[in-house]
N, C-alpha and C positions, 0 to 999 in steps of 0.2 A: 504493500500500500504506500502511496505517496505520503510524504511527511510535510507538515505545515506548522510554522511557528504561530502561536497566538500570543501577542504581546499585550498583557494586561496593563492598563494605566489607571484611568479614572472610571473603571467599569468592573468593579470587583464583585461580580455575580456570574451565575451560570444561566439563570433564566433571562429571557429577553436580552441576550447578548449577541447581536448580529455577527460580529467577527467570529466568535466561538461557534455559533450555529453553522456558519458557512464552512469553516474549516473542518468541523466535525462531520459535515456531510460529504466532504471531499476526501478525507483520509485520516491519518494519525495526527493527533494534536500534540505539539510540544509547548506547554504553557510556560511563559516566563514573565517575570517582573524585573524591571531594571531600576535600581535606585540611582538616579542621576543627581549628584550633589549640586549641580547648577540650578536645579528646580527650587523655587522658593517655597518653603513649607514651615509653618509655625510649630511650636512645641506641642500644642494640643492636637494638631493634625498628625504629627508624627506618632503620637500615642495611638490615635485612631487607626492610622495606616497599619501599624504593627499588629494590632488585634485583628483587623480585617484580613490581612494577608494570611495570618495563621488559620483563620476560619475558612478562607477560600482554599487554602492548601488542603484542609481536611475534606472539603467538598470534592476536591480533585484527587482524593485518595493518596495524598502525599506526593503528587507528581509535579507540583509547582517548583520551578527553579528560580532562585533569586540571584541577581547579579548586581555588582556595584561598579560604576564607571561610565564610560562613553557608550551610549546605545548603539551607534553605527558600528563601532569596532566590535562590540560584543555580538551583535546580530550577524555581521558578516562572518565572524569566526564560527558561529553555530551553523550558518548556512553551509559553509564548506565542510565542517566536521561531520554534520548529520545528513548531508546530501538533501538539503531542504528544497522543495519545489516552490513554496510560496510563503509569504508572511502576511498575516492578517492583524489589523488592529482597528479599534474604534477611535473616532476623532476626539482630540482634546483641543480646546479653543483658546487657551492662554497664549498670548502672542509669541513669546519666546519658544514655547513648545511647538506651536504650529510651524514656525520657521524650521526648527530642528527636525521635526517629523517629515516635513516636505523634502528636506535635503536627504534624509534617510531613504524616503520613498524613491526619489529620483536616482539615487546611487544604486539601489537594489535593482530597479528596472533596467538601468544601463548594463547591469551584469546578468541580465536575462532571468531575473527572479520575478515571479508573479507577486504583485502587491495589491491587496484590497483594503481600503480604509472606508469606514462606514460611520454614519451618525448613530450614536446610541445614547447621547447625553442630553439631547434637546428634542423638543417636539417638532421643530423644523430647523433647517440650517440657518445660521445668522444672515446669510446673504439672500435668502429666499423672501423674507418679509420686507421688501423694499417698496418705495413709491413707484408710480408709473414711469417716472423718468429715470429709474434705476438708482436714485440717491437714497441714503438711509433715512429712516424716521428719527426724529429728535424729540418727539412728543409722544407720550405713552398712549393716550386715548386713541389717536388715529392708527398707531401701530397695532394696538389690540383689535380695533375694528377690522383692519385689513387682514390681520392674521386669522381671526375667527370667521370672517365672512368669505375670504377668497383663498387663502394659502393653507390654512391649518387643517390637514387631514392626516393626523399622526399615524405613523406606521403601526400596524397591528402588533400586539404583543406576541413575541416568540416564546415557545416553551423551552425548557432545558433540552439540550440535544438528547435524543432518545438512545442513540448508540454512540456514546463518546468513548473513543479509544485514545488513550494518552500514553506518552512516553516520558520518562524522567531523563533529563539531559545530564550526562557525566561532565564534571568539571566546574559546575556552578555551585552555589551555596544553597543550603536549605533555609527555610523561613526562620530558623533559630538564629541566623546571622543578623537578623534585624533587631535583636534584643536591645541593642544600644539605643534604639529609638525610644525606649520606655524608661531610660535611666533618669530622666528628669523627675525629681521627687514630687514636684507639683502635679505632674500629669497622672501619677498613680491613683490619686483620689477620684479621677474621672470615672473609674470603674464602678463607683458607688452610684453613679447617675446614668451611665450609658452602657449599652451592650451593642457593640458594632456587629457588622456582618449582615449577609443577605437574609438569613432567617429572622433576625431581629428586626430588620427593615420591614419585611412582610408582616410581621406580627404588629409592629407599630402602626402600619397602614391600616390593618384590620381593626385595631383598637380605636383609632381615630375615626374611621368610617362608621363604626358601630355606636359611638357615643359623642365624642367632642365636636364633630363637625356640625351636629345639629344645633349648636350654640355659637358657631363660628362667626356668623355675620354680626351678631350683637355683642359678643363677649371677647372677641379676639384682641381688643385693645386693653383688656384688664389683666395685668400680670399675675394676679392671685387666682384667676379662674383657669381651669384646665380646658381651654377652648382651642389651643393651637395644636398643630400637627406634630411638631418636633421631628419632621421628616428631612429637614435641610441637610444634616450631615450625611444621611444615607443617600440623598440625591447627589451631593458633591462627590462622594467617593464611588458613586455608581453601584452601590449595593441594591439600589432601587432605581428603576428608570422613570422618567417623567411620563412615558407612555403607559406604564403600569398604573401610575397614579391617575392619569387622565381618564382612562377607560373605567377604572374602578369608581371614580367619582361620578362619571357620566351615567353609571347604572343606578345611582341613587334616585329615589323619588323626591328627595328634598332638594329641589332645584335652586331655591334661594341661597341656601348655605353652600351647596355644591359649587354654584357659579361664583360666589364670593371667594371661595378658596381657589378656584381655578384662575381667577383674576391674578392672584399672587403668583401662581405658577407661570402665568404669562409675563408678569413683571420680571421674573427670572430670565425668560426668553429675551425680553427687552434689554436687560443688562448685558447679555451675551451679544446681542445685536450691536449695541454701542461699543463694546470692547473690540469686536471684530473690525468695525469701521473706524474706531478711534483708539488704536492700541496703546496710546500714551495716557489713556484715561486714569490708570492707577497712580500716575506720578505727576501729571500736569493738569492745571486748571483748564476745564473746557472753555469757560468764559475768561478770555485773556485779561480782562480788566482786573481780575483777582490776582494776577501776577504782581500788581502794585500794592496789594493789601498789606498793611504794616503788621504782620503777625508778630506776636510777642514771644521772644525766646525765654520763657519763664519756667525753668525746670521745677521750681517749687510747686507751682500750680499743676503742672503736668503730673508730677509724682503723686500729689494729693489726689488727683482724679483717678490715676491708675490704682491706687491703694484703697479707694473708697473712703477717704477721710476729708471730704470737702466741707462737711458740716451741713450739707443739704441731703436729708435722708433718702429721697427717691434716687438721687444720683449715686449716693454711696451704696444703696441696696443693689442697684444695677451693676456697679463695678465689682461688688463683692460676689454677686451671683456669677458674674463672668469668671472671676478668679477661682471660685469654689467649684463650679460645675462645667466650665467651658462653654457656657451658653448664656444668652441674655434675651429676654423677651423683646420683641421687635418695638413695641411702644417705648420701652425703656431705652432701647438702643438710640432711638431718636432723641429722647430727653437728655441722655448722657452726652451724646455727640453735640447737640445744640449747646449744652452748657460749656463744653470744652472749647468749641469753636467761637461761640458768640459772647459768652460771659468771660471766659479766660483769654480769648483771642489767641489761642494756640492753633497753629497750622493743622488743618484737617488731616494731612498726610501722617502726622505723628499719631493721631488718634486711630487712623485706619491701620497703621502698622501694629499698634498694640492689640487691636481687635483681631488682626490677622494671626498674631502669635497665640492668642488665648482662646479663640473660638474653635470648637470642634467642627463647625460648619464653615470655616474660613474659606471663602470663595472669592477669587480675584475679581471677577466681574461684579458680583452682587455687592461686595464690600466697598469697592471703589465708587461704584455708581451711587450707592446709598449714602456714603459719606459726602460725596459732592452734591448730592441732592440736599442734604441738611445744610451744608455750608453755603449753598446758593451759587456755587461756582460751576455746577454741572448742567446737564441737559434736562429740560423740563423740571428744573429744581424749584424747591420752595424758595421764595424770595428771602434775601438775607435779613430783611427787617422782620421776618416772622421768627421771633425769638421765644422759645418755650420758657415759661416761668415754672421752675421745678416745684414750687409750692403748689401752684394752681393745678399743675399736671398730676401731682400726687393726690390732691383732694378729689380730683375728678376720676382718676383711673385706679386709685387704691384707697378709696374713701374710708374703708374700715381698717386700713393699715396692715392687713395680713401679709402683704408682700414685704413691706418695710420691716415688720417685726420678725419675719423669718430670717432675713439676712442682716439685720442690725439688732440683735437681741439685747444689747446694752441699753437701748432706749425703749424696749418693749413695754415697760411698765407705765410709760407716759399715756395719759388719756388722749384720745384722738384729737381733741381740741389743740393740743400742742405737739403732737407727733410729727407733723410735717414741717414745723419750724420750732425746734426745741428751745432756741434762745429767747423765745417769747414767753416761755413758761415762768411763772413766779418762782422765787427761790424755794418756797415751801413745797411746791409741786415737784421740782427737780430733786429735792432732798428725799421726798417720799418714794420717788422712782429710782433712788440711789444713783443719780447722775450728777457728775461734776463736769460742767462744760469746760472744755479745754484740757480735760484729763481723761475721763472715761469716754467722752465723745467730743469731737472737735467743735470749736466755734466756727462759724462760716468763714471760709477763706477769702470771700469777697462780698461786696454789697450788690445785690441784684439790680437795683435801680441805677446805681452809679455805673456799673459795668455795662448795663444795657445801653445807657445813653452814650457811653464811650464807643461801643460797637457801632451804633448808628452814625455817630459822628465820623468814624473812620470809613464807614461804607459810603457816606456822602462824598468823600474825597475821591473815590474811584468810579463813581457812577458815570 
């Protein structure tokens, strides 16, 4: 039988895996994963990857071979040593990886090797949902309308290959070689909150569709309520495909909540659409006037934000949730990002880098597009003058204080009246709650009104 390499990247699953399905239909599959140190990956993502590869290897009956180094040199060596007929992989859309993979593809084809690359990570290719004149969309609403009414007919979900014949390659490493990815002491605690892998992804999807999704439209902005899917890391690592999610949600009778959720899935498509056409999005302001914005290089404010000790409970709860669990509720992501960018005047790229390091769902497209949306520097962004007030946001979206109390237990005894702004509590109330401001919980690191006025003044200078 002919032998084919299947190069796993961000598609760590057996079901609905087009590259694997095609290779398995053609002959013997040699499954590989290559750890390329040039790829940007945060600490939380490294932990997730290590767990996911172990589970994928188990599903492949121990046949997954792991390599470290330059993918083209590694693949070419395997091709020669194993007399490979073809190499299959699914698309990855991060700009540097796209360039690398295209170079590998061309090199292999020039040497007479069959190469097939397939979309398995998005509902449609980023270049498919364009305007009539061929230019990319820069506003979400028409992008979504175009995608759903004209373009979007997602590929039907593929089953696991029914007759998968695999071969272990000699000379590579086993998945045990990736244990160094989990040596970060911080990331070990993530196992208390997450179970990576394809089976866990399918289980989480099932749980979401049976319960939480029916409250999604009205409750998804409330961080203490279990209304969100928590599917984002599974989608990023490809343990679950958006096609699986799409068709599962489409089968629901609850169209209101189902469509509200699918809108967020299409926002993910929009982020990749933007990243494809504007590959500098993660590092450069899309609105060039923001290149002149006088960002403040204030390490003290940035560190307080990272550690969740700003003195503003909803901000601190969000940052502590991130550090503790590798995740943050989306509403709180917006609140914390707005606080850093607009109250602290810290460059959005520094916040995005911290999120990228700490989030288990760290995704280059979504992370950069969302941060630029909050900063006002991106496509279809919230205007800069829209500045979230963290006190009002907490009162609206965590009115009973359950979320804040979970992640900031040192102020849990405060009555709701003072929970969102502890410095307003009388000394007697603070004493009964066993709180010493500036000691057991920090005083505010800045004044909201003053910092808001300063941000708006700076913005006026670049308009």
